[in-house]
N, C-alpha and C positions, 0 to 999 in steps of 0.2 A: 588564486583559490580554482581549484579543476575537483569536479563532481562527478559520480555516477547516479543517477535517480533510478530506483530500484522499483518496479512496478510490482502490483500486489501480487504475496507470495503463497499467501492462503495456505501455509503448511505444507509446502511443496521445497523442503528441506534440499533434496538430492539436483532439485532442478536451481535453488540458490548456490549451493556450491559449485556447480558446472560454469553456472555465469560469472560468479567472482574469478575461477580460472581464467576464464576465457578475457575476462577485462584486465587480468595481469595481478590478481590478489594472489600472494601469498599467506596459506595456513599455519598461522604459530602462535600455541599458546594457545587454541581453543579459539580465535580469532583471525575473521581477515586483513593484511595490511598489506597495501601498496607500496612498491617498492618507491614511487614516484609521489609519495604523498598524499592520492588520491580521496576524497570523502565520499563513501554511500550514504545516499539521503530514501530513506524507504517511506514511501507516497502512503502507508498503512494498509488495512486487510491482510497481517502480518499470518495472521490465524482462521482457522475455518472449512470444514470440505476436505480438506487435503489431508495426505498419512502423518504430519510430523509438526503439528502444530507445537507442540510444547519446546521442539529441540530448537523452530527459530523463536520461540519467543528468549528463551535459556540466549541463543547467539544474540539476537538484536541488542537484548536487552545490557550485554556483557560489552558489545563494541561501543554502546553509545555512553555506556559509563564510564567507558574508558577514552571517550574524543575520540574514538575512530570511527564514527558513524553520526548520522542524525536519524532522526524519527520525527513523522505525523500523523497522527492517527486517521482511522479509519472508520466507516458505520460499523463495518462487524468489530471492531476495536473497544470502541464504543458498549457495542453488548456485552462485550467479552467483560469489560470492566463493570458494568453493572452488575454482572451476574457475581462478580469478583466481591462486591459489596453486598450480596447477599439480598439483592434486587430482585423482584418476579418477574421474570423476563422469560421470553417464548424459546426453547432449547429447538430452533428450527433454524433453516436456511443455513447449516452447517454449522452453527453451535455446537450441537449433537455432538460432532466429531471430535471436537475439541475436549467438552466437558468429559466425554467416555476416556479421552486420553489423559486429563488430570484427575479423574476418578479412579484410574488405574494405579498412581503414583499413592504410595505409603503417605500417611500424614505429614510426616517432614516434609516431604516433599513438594506434598500439595501447600503447607506455607511457604516454603522457599520459591515456588513458582504464583502463587497469590501477591507474595512480598512483591517477586521482581517486574511482573507485571503491570500491578498498579502504580507502583511508581517509574514504572518507565512511560506511563499512561499521563500522567498526574503533570510530569515532570515535561510534557511534550507541547509545543507549541501548537494551536491550531493549524495553523499553516505558517512557512520556512519564507522570510523574505530572504534572499540571498543578493546582495546590488554587485558584488563582484564579477557577478554570470547573468546581470541583469535579468535573474528571473524569479518567481514564486514558487513554491515545491506546496501542494495542497493533494487533497486526498479523491475531490470529484470535481475540481475546479472550481474559479471562482471571479466575480466579475470587477473589473476595473473599478468601477466606484465603493465595491465592499474592501479592497486593500488596504491595509491600516484598522479595519474595525475588527474586532470580536464577540459583536451582541450576539443573539439567540437567532436572529434572521440571517446573518452572515455564517453562524455555526451551523446549521439545517442545509445551508445551498454547500457547503464544504464538506460536510460528510456524506451528503446525498445527492446532491446534485441539483438541478433546476425543476423538483418535481412539480409534477401539476397538481398532485392527489389522485389522478386518477389510476387506472392499471388498463395494458395491453389485451388481448385474448387470450396469451399464453400467462397472465396474471403478477407481468412485470410492470413495475412503475412506468407511466407514462412523462419522459423527461425531456424539457426545452431544449435545443440544440442550442445551448449556450455560445457555446465556441464560434459557431459559423456569424454570430454578430460581434464579436468579439474586436476592438480596434486599437484595446491598449498597445504600449511598445514594451512591457516588460512581459518575458516567455513567460507560459503556466505551464506548467509537467503538472501531469496529474495522471489519473487512473483513475478505477471505479467501475466504469463499463468497460466490459468485454468487446474486444476489437480483433480479428483476425491479423492486422496488420497495424502498425503505430500510423495513428491518423494527427495529420500535423498540419494546422488550420489556423490562419491570423493571430500566427505566435503563441499558438498553445499544440501541445503534444500529448495527446492521450497514449500512455502506453502501457494499459493494461490490456497484454496481448491473450488473457482465460488460461495461462496454466495449468491452473486446477481444473480444466475445461480440455485437459490434454490438446491445446495449441503450443504457446511457448511462452518462453520469459525474457522479460526485455529491460533493459537499461537507456538509460539517454544519457548521452554523455556532453559535459556543458564545460569550457566555453565553445567545445569542437560541434556541437550539435549535432552528435550521431547517435544511430541506434546498434545496439547490440543485443542480438537474443540467441537462446539455447533451447533447443527441442524439449516438452515437457515431455514428461513418463507416465500421465496419467491417460484415461479410454477420452478421445473427442466424442465432447457433445456441442455440436452444429449449433442447437438452436438456442444457446445460451448466447451466442454474441449479436451486437447490433450492428447494423447496417445504416447506411447516413445516405441521403440521394447528394 
């Protein structure tokens, strides 16, 4: 089994097309298929902030439904899911862009999109263990001792990272550097925290290279352990990226 883990897309549909093309996928019948049978795995945060969130939902839903791709949810996915359920969620931090796109659709198309995303989210595993390539794919990371569990503590970690509950001077959540202390043998491929370059440390790889913030969209290929990126078409916002000691 060979997979291509796709970093946080955040509605950047053009860049996703570019990445699939660079990875050797062919566009046919409104989905991307690799001639060698490679499987893309999305690390979540498909929507919000970027220009084409609805188009990304349509594509990923279709590919997952046809068993051409796999998907695990991110924190933005969780929030959009709760919005579609009618929960009272704040339309901030990018959700407002997806909601605006959604509300511009006619009522029938709104029903289709709500159905597709809700089904996609409800059928997704919290994280994906792929023993064929000795890897776990998840949105914000996972500790070794959490693998195999799906309780509330693990769900919070997988969606939001190793949060402290505090915020820095920019108003960003303070997160512990769990990857620095990871000692597991399984590779953890994840996103969530924007970095200018893929961060590979201790059998972990953060591939959220901040496409929606103007940097690039990245895939991590397994079992080759190679990264492939395409440049973003969005304006650069350097303050959104995290640096590590």
